[in-house]
MARVEX-771797 format. One record per atom (N, C-alpha, C): atom name; residue in one letter; residue number from 1; x, y, z. Coordinates in Angstrom, 1 decimal. Example, Ala and Ser with C-alpha at 12.3 -4.5 7.8 and 13.67 -1.06 7.14 Angstrom:
N/A/1/13.2/-5.7/7.8 .
CA/A/1/12.3/-4.5/7.8 .
C/A/1/13.2/-3.3/7.8 .
N/S/2/12.8/-2.2/7.1 .
CA/S/2/13.7/-1.1/7.1 .
C/S/2/12.9/0.0/7.9 .
END
This chain:
N/X/1/163.9/461.9/155.9 .
CA/X/1/163.5/461.7/157.1 .
C/X/1/162.9/460.8/157.1 .
N/X/2/163.2/459.1/157.5 .
CA/X/2/162.5/458.1/157.7 .
C/X/2/162.2/457.5/158.8 .
N/X/3/161.3/457.2/159.5 .
CA/X/3/160.8/456.7/161.1 .
C/X/3/161.3/455.7/160.8 .
N/X/4/161.8/454.7/161.4 .
CA/X/4/161.6/452.9/161.7 .
C/X/4/161.6/452.6/163.0 .
N/X/5/160.0/451.2/163.3 .
CA/X/5/159.9/450.8/164.3 .
C/X/5/161.3/450.3/164.7 .
N/X/6/161.5/450.8/165.8 .
CA/X/6/162.6/449.3/166.5 .
C/X/6/162.4/448.6/166.9 .
N/X/7/160.7/448.1/166.5 .
CA/X/7/160.4/446.4/167.2 .
C/X/7/160.7/445.7/165.9 .
N/X/8/160.7/446.5/164.6 .
CA/X/8/160.0/445.8/163.5 .
C/X/8/161.5/445.0/163.1 .
N/X/9/161.1/443.8/161.7 .
CA/X/9/162.5/443.3/161.5 .
C/X/9/162.6/443.5/160.2 .
N/X/10/163.6/444.0/159.8 .
CA/X/10/163.9/445.1/158.6 .
C/X/10/164.6/443.8/157.7 .
N/X/11/164.1/443.5/156.4 .
CA/X/11/165.5/442.5/156.1 .
C/X/11/165.1/443.6/154.2 .
N/X/12/166.2/443.0/153.3 .
CA/X/12/167.0/443.5/152.2 .
C/X/12/166.2/442.3/151.5 .
N/X/13/165.6/442.7/150.3 .
CA/X/13/165.3/442.0/148.8 .
C/X/13/166.1/442.2/147.8 .
N/X/14/166.4/441.4/147.2 .
CA/X/14/166.4/441.9/145.7 .
C/X/14/165.6/442.1/144.9 .
N/X/15/165.9/442.9/143.9 .
CA/X/15/164.5/443.1/143.4 .
C/X/15/165.0/442.1/141.7 .
N/X/16/166.2/442.5/141.9 .
CA/X/16/166.6/441.8/139.9 .
C/X/16/165.8/441.2/139.7 .
N/X/17/165.2/440.4/138.8 .
CA/X/17/164.9/439.3/137.9 .
C/X/17/165.8/438.3/138.0 .
N/X/18/165.7/437.1/138.3 .
CA/X/18/166.7/436.2/138.5 .
C/X/18/166.2/434.9/137.6 .
N/X/19/167.6/434.1/137.5 .
CA/X/19/166.8/432.8/136.4 .
C/X/19/167.8/431.8/136.9 .
N/X/20/167.1/430.7/137.0 .
CA/X/20/168.1/429.1/137.6 .
C/X/20/167.3/428.3/136.2 .
N/X/21/168.4/427.8/135.7 .
CA/X/21/168.5/426.8/134.2 .
C/X/21/169.1/425.6/135.0 .
N/X/22/168.3/424.4/134.9 .
CA/X/22/168.8/423.1/135.0 .
C/X/22/168.6/422.5/133.5 .
N/X/23/169.2/422.3/133.5 .
CA/X/23/170.1/421.3/132.0 .
C/X/23/170.5/420.2/132.1 .
N/X/24/170.8/419.1/131.3 .
CA/X/24/171.4/418.1/130.9 .
C/X/24/173.5/418.3/130.3 .
N/X/25/172.9/419.7/130.1 .
CA/X/25/175.0/420.3/129.4 .
C/X/25/175.2/420.4/130.5 .
N/X/26/176.8/419.6/130.6 .
CA/X/26/177.8/419.9/132.0 .
C/X/26/177.9/421.6/132.6 .
N/X/27/178.2/422.6/131.4 .
CA/X/27/178.3/424.1/131.7 .
C/X/27/177.4/425.1/131.4 .
N/X/28/176.4/424.2/131.3 .
CA/X/28/175.3/425.2/131.5 .
C/X/28/174.5/425.4/132.5 .
N/X/29/173.8/426.9/132.9 .
CA/X/29/173.3/427.1/134.1 .
C/X/29/173.7/427.3/135.5 .
N/X/30/173.7/427.3/136.5 .
CA/X/30/174.4/427.5/138.1 .
C/X/30/175.0/426.5/138.1 .
N/X/31/174.6/425.5/138.3 .
CA/X/31/175.6/424.2/139.2 .
C/X/31/176.0/422.8/137.5 .
N/X/32/177.3/423.2/138.1 .
CA/X/32/177.8/422.0/137.1 .
C/X/32/177.6/420.5/136.4 .
N/X/33/177.4/420.4/136.1 .
CA/X/33/177.0/418.7/135.5 .
C/X/33/175.8/418.8/135.4 .
N/X/34/175.2/417.2/135.3 .
CA/X/34/173.6/417.1/134.9 .
C/X/34/172.8/417.6/135.8 .
N/X/35/172.4/418.2/136.0 .
CA/X/35/171.0/418.6/136.8 .
C/X/35/169.5/418.4/135.9 .
N/X/36/169.0/417.3/134.6 .
CA/X/36/168.5/417.8/134.0 .
C/X/36/167.3/417.0/134.9 .
N/X/37/165.9/417.1/135.0 .
CA/X/37/165.0/416.1/135.3 .
C/X/37/165.0/415.3/134.7 .
N/X/38/164.9/413.7/134.6 .
CA/X/38/164.8/412.6/133.8 .
C/X/38/163.5/412.2/134.5 .
N/X/39/162.4/411.9/133.5 .
CA/X/39/161.4/410.8/133.7 .
C/X/39/160.6/410.1/133.0 .
N/X/40/159.7/409.4/133.3 .
CA/X/40/159.0/408.1/132.2 .
C/X/40/158.2/408.5/131.8 .
N/X/41/158.2/408.2/130.3 .
CA/X/41/156.2/408.3/130.0 .
C/X/41/155.6/407.9/130.1 .
N/X/42/154.7/408.0/129.4 .
CA/X/42/153.3/406.9/129.6 .
C/X/42/153.8/405.0/129.0 .
N/X/43/154.7/405.3/128.0 .
CA/X/43/155.1/404.3/127.5 .
C/X/43/156.4/403.6/128.0 .
N/X/44/156.9/404.3/129.1 .
CA/X/44/158.0/403.6/129.7 .
C/X/44/159.3/403.9/129.1 .
N/X/45/159.2/405.2/128.4 .
CA/X/45/160.6/405.8/127.8 .
C/X/45/160.7/406.7/128.7 .
N/X/46/162.3/407.0/128.7 .
CA/X/46/162.7/408.1/129.7 .
C/X/46/162.7/409.6/129.1 .
N/X/47/162.5/410.7/129.6 .
CA/X/47/162.6/411.7/129.2 .
C/X/47/163.5/412.3/129.6 .
N/X/48/164.2/413.2/128.9 .
CA/X/48/165.2/414.1/129.8 .
C/X/48/164.5/415.8/129.5 .
N/X/49/164.7/416.1/130.6 .
CA/X/49/163.7/417.8/131.0 .
C/X/49/164.5/419.0/131.0 .
N/X/50/165.1/419.9/130.2 .
CA/X/50/165.4/421.1/130.4 .
C/X/50/164.5/421.9/130.8 .
N/X/51/165.3/422.9/131.5 .
CA/X/51/164.2/424.0/131.8 .
C/X/51/164.8/425.2/132.6 .
N/X/52/164.0/426.1/132.3 .
CA/X/52/164.8/427.5/133.2 .
C/X/52/163.2/428.3/133.5 .
N/X/53/164.1/428.5/135.2 .
CA/X/53/162.9/429.1/136.0 .
C/X/53/163.3/430.6/135.9 .
N/X/54/162.3/431.4/135.5 .
CA/X/54/162.8/432.9/136.2 .
C/X/54/162.0/433.8/137.6 .
N/X/55/162.6/433.9/138.4 .
CA/X/55/162.1/434.4/139.3 .
C/X/55/162.3/435.9/139.5 .
N/X/56/161.2/436.6/140.1 .
CA/X/56/161.5/438.6/139.9 .
C/X/56/159.8/438.8/140.1 .
END
């Protein structure tokens, strides 16, 4: 038996490990297209950064 305070705000959370990939490859990750980050290096050259974030 569980007692729940009727004034409490209860939210269900997904506890599984999730990941989000940002990649320059068009069909990699959850978003289609190129969503990699493009930055300039100290000498002015453009660098494309692909990365994956694990949430969990």
